[in-house]
N, C-alpha and C positions, 0 to 999 in steps of 0.2 A: 565344326566344333568350336572354332574361334568365334564365329558369329554368335553362337548360343551362349558362350561364356561371357562375351562382351555385353550381350543383352542382360545376362544375369547380374553382372557387375553394375551396369547402369541402373537396374532395378534396386539393387542394394544401396547404392549411393542415393538414389531418389528417396527410398524409404528412410534412410538415415537423416536426410535433409528435412523430410516431412516430420519426422519424430522430433527433431531439434527445434522446429518452429513452434512458437506458442500459438495454439489454436484454441479458440473459444469452444467450450463444451456445450453442446445443445442437447441437454438431457430432456428426454420425453418418454412417455410410456412406450415400451418396445416389447413386441412379441418375439422372443428369441427363436422359437420354432419357425415362424414365418420369415424371419430374417435369414436363418440358415437355408431355407428353401430358395430365397432370392439369390443368395451367394452361390449355392450349388448350380442354379440355372446359369449364372455368369461363368463359372469355371468349367463346367462339364464339357462345353464344346472345345476347350483349349487342347492343343496337341498333346500336352503332357498327361492328359487324362484319357487318352485313347485306350490304354490297357488297364485303366483303373475303374473299379466298380464302387460307387458310393452307396452305402446302405444307410438308410435313415431310421434310427431308433430314437424317437423323441419321447420325453416324458409328456403325458397328456395333461397333467395337472400343474404345469409351470405357470406361475402368475407373471403378468407383465412386469418388466423392470424399468427403472428410470435410467436411461443410458443414451449416449449419442449413437444413434443407429449407424451413421456413416463411419464412425471410428470402429465400431464393432464389426461392420462389414469388412473393413480393411484387415482387421485381426483375423477374421475367419478365412478370408481369401488367402492371406499369408500362410495360415496353418494348413489349409488344404493344398496349396501349391507346394509347400515344403514336404508334406506327406507324399504327394504324387512324385516329387523328385527323389524322395528317399526310396 
């Protein structure tokens, strides 16, 4: 338990430091559905998702958006991990 909480604290501090740093936004055409698929493939094998079933219900008519796909990936990873922990 101590190890997992230490790891969680480390992740929180790293996320806060990353948030505080000024990063250049690299906006480009981004397919949100494809990006979500990539993120799910990244997080699904993690231990906290062993008892979690991720269902994909995507809008088929979403246009591409102008966004920094790496920043959006981080947002989606964080949301999914928080949901799995909850």
